[in-house]
C-alpha positions in Angstrom: 5.3 53.9 1.7 5.3 54.8 -2.0 8.9 55.9 -1.8 9.9 52.6 -0.3 8.1 50.7 -3.1 9.6 52.9 -5.7 13.0 52.3 -4.2 12.5 48.5 -4.2 11.3 48.6 -7.8 14.2 50.7 -8.9 16.7 48.4 -7.2 15.1 45.3 -8.6 15.1 46.7 -12.2 18.8 47.7 -11.8 19.9 44.3 -10.4 22.3 42.5 -12.6 23.2 39.1 -11.1 26.5 37.6 -12.2 26.6 34.3 -14.1 27.7 32.5 -10.9 24.9 33.9 -8.9 22.4 33.0 -11.6 23.8 29.5 -11.8 23.4 28.9 -8.0 19.9 30.4 -8.0 19.0 27.9 -10.8 20.6 25.0 -8.9 18.8 26.0 -5.7 15.4 26.2 -7.6 15.9 22.8 -9.1 16.8 21.3 -5.7 13.8 22.8 -4.0 11.5 21.6 -6.9 12.9 18.1 -6.6 12.6 17.9 -2.8 9.0 19.3 -2.8 8.0 17.1 -5.8 9.1 13.9 -4.2 8.1 14.7 -0.6 4.8 16.6 -1.0 4.0 16.4 -4.7 3.4 12.7 -5.0 6.2 12.1 -7.5 7.7 8.6 -7.5 10.5 6.8 -9.2 9.9 4.0 -11.7 11.0 1.3 -9.2 8.8 2.6 -6.3 5.8 2.9 -8.7 6.4 -0.7 -9.8 6.5 -1.9 -6.2 3.3 0.0 -5.4 1.6 -1.4 -8.5 2.6 -5.0 -7.6 1.5 -4.5 -4.0 -1.8 -3.1 -5.1 -2.3 -6.0 -7.5 -1.6 -8.6 -4.8 -4.0 -6.9 -2.4 -6.7 -6.9 -5.1 -6.2 -10.6 -5.8 -6.3 -11.3 -2.1 -9.5 -9.3 -1.7 -11.1 -11.6 -4.4 -9.7 -14.9 -3.1 -10.3 -14.6 0.6 -14.1 -14.6 0.2 -13.8 -17.8 -1.9 -11.9 -19.4 1.0 -14.7 -18.3 3.4 -17.3 -19.7 1.0 -15.4 -23.0 1.0 -15.5 -23.0 4.8 -19.2 -22.3 4.8 -19.8 -25.1 2.2 -18.0 -27.7 4.4 -20.6 -30.3 5.6 -18.8 -30.4 9.0 -18.8 -26.6 9.3 -20.1 -26.5 12.9 -17.6 -29.0 14.2 -14.7 -27.4 12.4 -15.8 -24.0 13.5 -15.5 -25.2 17.1 -12.1 -26.7 16.3 -11.1 -23.4 14.7 -12.0 -21.4 17.8 -10.0 -23.8 20.0 -6.8 -23.3 17.9 -4.6 -20.4 18.9 -4.8 -17.3 16.7 -1.3 -17.8 15.5 -2.1 -21.3 14.2 -5.5 -20.5 12.7 -4.1 -19.9 9.2 -2.3 -23.3 9.3 -5.7 -24.9 10.3 -7.4 -23.2 7.4 -4.7 -24.5 5.0 -4.9 -28.0 6.5 -8.7 -28.1 5.8 -8.0 -27.2 2.2 -10.2 -24.0 2.3 -7.3 -21.8 1.2 -6.6 -24.0 -1.8 -8.2 -22.2 -4.7 -10.0 -24.2 -7.4 -7.5 -25.3 -10.0 -4.6 -24.9 -7.6 -2.6 -27.7 -6.0 -1.5 -26.0 -2.8 -2.9 -23.3 -0.5 -1.8 -19.7 -0.5 -0.4 -18.4 2.8 -1.8 -14.9 2.4 -5.2 -16.2 1.5 -5.2 -18.5 4.5 -4.2 -15.6 6.8 -7.0 -13.3 5.5 -9.5 -16.2 5.5 -8.7 -17.0 9.1 -9.3 -13.4 10.0 -12.6 -13.4 8.2 -13.7 -16.7 9.6 -12.9 -15.5 13.1 -15.2 -12.5 12.5 -18.0 -14.9 11.4 -17.6 -17.0 14.5 -18.0 -14.0 16.9 
């Protein structure tokens, strides 16, 4: 075993790669680093980081506005009647019903938000079960 290790060490210390071989080893190392970095390392480009940040911001705003919509639903004086109407509406039309009632229109806004209405309809449906 020691003779094999000695032989490998000797061969390694005597190795003199050419410039071409050294260049291609460097190119291969760079390529492997880039591939591993972007696939496993969590690296992102500026544009994909911007898209992720915008999506995260929209999700955060939605998470804050949907409960306001539900609170407006709960504050409606005809809540019981409208809940029965809401249940009668098909699930595909429930967000439209929420918008029509004005619950998805946030204070200070003039029109309802589609994503808020969709999330609000999901949350109201969970309340009504």
